[in-house]
C-alpha positions in Angstrom: 4.2 -9.4 -4.5 1.3 -6.9 -3.6 0.2 -6.0 -7.0 0.4 -9.4 -8.4 -2.0 -10.4 -5.7 -4.4 -7.4 -6.7 -4.1 -8.4 -10.1 -5.1 -11.9 -9.1 -8.2 -10.4 -7.3 -9.4 -8.4 -10.3 -9.2 -11.6 -12.3 -10.9 -13.8 -9.8 -13.7 -11.0 -9.0 -14.3 -10.7 -12.9 -14.9 -14.7 -13.1 -17.0 -14.8 -10.4 -19.4 -12.0 -11.5 -20.2 -13.7 -14.7 -20.3 -10.5 -16.2 -17.1 -9.6 -17.7 -16.9 -11.0 -21.1 -13.1 -9.9 -21.6 -10.5 -8.9 -19.1 -7.7 -6.4 -20.6 -4.7 -6.5 -18.1 -1.6 -3.9 -18.5 0.3 -4.5 -15.7 4.2 -3.4 -15.4 6.3 -1.5 -13.3 6.1 1.9 -14.9 5.6 5.6 -14.3 2.9 8.0 -15.2 3.9 8.3 -18.8 3.2 4.6 -18.8 0.1 4.8 -17.5 -0.9 7.5 -19.7 0.0 5.0 -22.7 -1.8 2.2 -21.2 -5.1 3.9 -20.6 -5.1 5.5 -23.9 -4.6 2.0 -25.3 -7.4 0.9 -23.3 -9.6 3.6 -24.8 -8.8 2.6 -28.1 -9.8 -1.2 -27.3 -13.2 0.4 -26.4 -13.3 -1.2 -23.0 -16.4 -0.6 -20.9 -14.4 0.5 -18.0 -11.2 0.8 -16.4 -9.9 0.1 -12.8 -6.5 1.3 -11.9 -3.9 1.5 -9.5 -2.5 4.8 -10.1 1.1 6.0 -9.9 0.5 9.6 -9.4 -2.8 11.5 -8.1 -2.3 14.0 -11.0 -0.2 12.7 -13.5 -3.0 10.6 -15.3 -5.6 12.9 -15.4 -5.4 14.0 -19.0 -6.2 10.0 -20.4 -8.5 9.7 -17.6 -10.6 12.7 -18.7 -10.6 10.9 -22.2 -11.9 7.6 -20.7 -14.4 9.9 -19.1 -15.3 11.7 -22.4 -15.7 8.3 -24.2 -18.4 7.1 -21.5 -15.8 4.7 -19.9 -16.1 4.1 -16.3 -12.9 4.7 -14.1 -12.3 3.4 -10.8 -8.8 4.1 -9.3 -7.8 1.5 -6.3 -5.3 1.9 -3.6 -4.4 5.4 -4.2 -6.4 8.4 -5.1 -6.4 10.4 -8.4 -7.6 14.1 -8.5 -9.7 13.8 -11.9 -13.0 14.7 -10.9 -14.4 12.1 -13.4 -13.1 9.0 -11.4 -14.4 7.2 -8.7 -11.8 6.2 -5.8 -11.8 2.9 -3.7 -8.9 2.7 -1.4 -7.7 1.6 1.5 -7.2 4.7 4.0 -3.5 5.4 3.6 -3.3 8.2 6.1 -4.7 5.8 8.5 -2.8 2.9 8.0 0.4 5.0 8.7 -1.1 6.3 11.9 -2.0 3.0 13.5 1.4 1.1 12.6 3.2 4.4 13.6 1.8 5.1 17.1 1.8 1.2 17.6 5.8 1.2 16.9 6.1 4.7 19.3 4.7 3.3 22.1 6.2 -0.1 21.9 9.8 1.4 22.2 8.3 3.4 24.9 7.9 6.9 23.4 11.1 7.5 23.0 14.2 6.6 20.7 15.1 7.1 16.8 13.1 4.8 14.1 14.0 3.9 10.5 11.5 5.6 8.3 11.2 3.4 5.3 8.5 4.9 2.5 7.5 4.0 -0.9 7.7 6.2 -3.9 7.8 9.8 -3.5 5.0 11.6 -5.3 2.5 9.0 -5.2 -0.9 9.8 -3.2 -0.3 6.9 -1.3 3.0 7.7 0.3 1.7 11.3 0.8 -1.0 10.1 2.5 0.8 7.6 4.6 3.4 10.6 5.2 1.0 12.6 6.7 -0.4 9.6 9.1 3.4 8.7 10.2 4.0 12.4 11.1 0.7 12.8 12.7 1.4 9.9 15.1 5.1 11.5 15.5 3.9 14.6 16.6 2.1 12.7 19.4 5.4 11.4 20.7 7.8 13.9 20.9 10.6 11.7 22.1 10.9 9.6 19.5 12.9 10.9 16.0 13.4 9.6 12.6 16.7 8.6 12.4 16.8 7.6 8.8 14.2 8.0 6.1 14.9 6.5 2.6 12.3 5.7 -0.2 12.5 2.0 -1.0 10.1 2.6 -4.4 8.1 -0.5 -2.8 11.0 -3.0 -4.5 12.1 -5.6 -2.0 15.6 -5.8 -3.3 16.2 -2.2 -3.3 14.6 -2.0 0.7 16.1 -4.9 1.7 20.0 -3.5 0.5 18.8 0.3 2.0 18.5 -1.3 5.4 21.3 -3.6 5.1 23.6 -0.3 4.4 22.1 1.4 7.2 22.4 -1.7 9.7 26.6 -1.9 8.4 26.8 1.7 9.7 26.7 0.4 13.3 24.3 3.8 14.1 21.7 2.4 16.5 18.1 2.7 16.1 15.0 1.4 18.1 12.4 0.4 15.4 11.1 0.2 11.7 8.1 1.6 9.9 7.9 0.0 6.4 5.4 1.1 3.7 4.7 -2.7 2.8 8.4 -3.8 2.2 8.7 -5.8 5.4 9.3 -9.6 5.2 12.9 -8.5 3.4 13.8 -6.2 6.7 13.4 -9.0 9.0 15.6 -11.2 6.7 18.1 -8.2 6.5 18.2 -8.5 10.5 18.6 -12.2 10.4 21.4 -12.2 7.9 23.2 -9.4 9.5 23.2 -11.2 13.1 22.3 -8.1 14.8 19.2 -8.0 17.5 15.9 -7.7 16.1 14.1 -4.5 16.6 10.2 -3.6 16.6 9.2 -3.6 13.3 5.6 -2.6 11.3 4.6 -3.9 8.1 1.5 -4.8 5.8 -0.7 -7.9 5.8 1.9 -9.4 3.1 1.6 -13.4 3.9 5.6 -13.3 3.9 5.7 -10.8 6.6 2.6 -12.2 8.6 4.2 -15.5 8.5 7.3 -14.6 10.1 5.1 -12.5 12.9 4.2 -15.9 14.1 7.6 -17.8 13.3 10.8 -15.8 13.7 12.1 -16.1 17.6 12.4 -12.4 19.0 10.3 -10.3 16.2 7.9 -8.0 17.6 6.0 -6.7 15.2 2.7 -5.3 13.9 1.1 -5.8 10.4 -1.2 -3.0 9.2 -4.0 -4.1 6.6 -3.9 -3.0 3.0 -5.3 -5.8 1.1 -4.8 -6.4 -2.3 -8.3 -7.6 -2.6 -9.1 -4.0 -3.3 -8.6 -4.5 -7.0 -11.2 -7.1 -6.9 -13.7 -4.8 -5.0 -12.7 -2.3 -7.7 -14.2 -4.5 -10.4 -17.2 -5.1 -8.5 -17.4 -1.4 -8.2 -17.2 -0.8 -12.0 -19.7 -3.2 -12.6 -22.0 -2.0 -10.3 -21.7 1.5 -11.8 -22.3 0.1 -15.2 -25.4 -0.9 -14.0 -26.7 2.2 -13.1 -25.9 1.6 -9.3 -23.3 4.3 -8.7 -22.4 5.2 -5.1 -23.4 8.5 -3.4 -19.6 9.3 -2.9 -16.8 9.3 -5.5 -14.8 8.2 -2.9 -14.8 5.2 -0.7 -12.2 4.6 1.8 -11.5 1.2 3.6 -10.4 1.6 7.2 -7.3 -0.7 8.0 -6.8 -2.9 11.1 -3.7 -3.3 13.4 -2.1 -7.1 13.9 0.2 -7.4 16.4 2.2 -10.5 17.9 2.7 -9.2 21.3 -1.1 -10.0 22.9 -2.9 -13.0 22.4 -5.7 -10.8 21.2 -3.1 -9.7 18.6 -1.8 -13.1 17.8 -5.3 -14.4 17.2 -5.7 -12.1 13.8 -2.6 -12.9 12.7 
């Protein structure tokens, strides 16, 4: 999955740098309380820097402040945090959602109903993506949200949610997903219903489907897990006295669609 890709990128970049003597990884599916515990364990271990994919923009702030007070560099990747001592290196999540939603609404002709499959309620990435989605929605008054769910960014959960909605027989014209994408295509195929345009992320499984599944019209918006490796590089640079001028650095996404030669060339 995406988080595993991020962890792999962190390991690879730490090794390639030749400057990381020890990489202590705390990787589990948890909430802010669990991350508070993990960060405090890392503080107790005496690390020099912490790269974290935060579960909440505010919920882990106490531990981030404790880390800063201990002289530890903190870099939040993929999602932002509100603690002023932390650096944030993130894909631009608002633009991520806007690009995919705008493409989807144009693809369905500017009218119809879409299934809106979000991530985890309360996380900064989901909140920012929701802002971007609704920014695009405001430009297409003929498009309505027919069904909205939180997938928890869990493939099994997202797949069951779309299977359940397909089973209702309620018609819809497109699906926007917050990165739970290849299993949505699987659900359509297994249900033996016509495919509708689907937006996902640049996950290998979904990107492969965009070039191989007959009848699938879709678009992938880039949200690379390599941001984890970039976070390691940023932490090293800060430790070496080369901190960026701004504490928040956003990476702009791209959209890869399979409906044109130019789009397919990017897949």
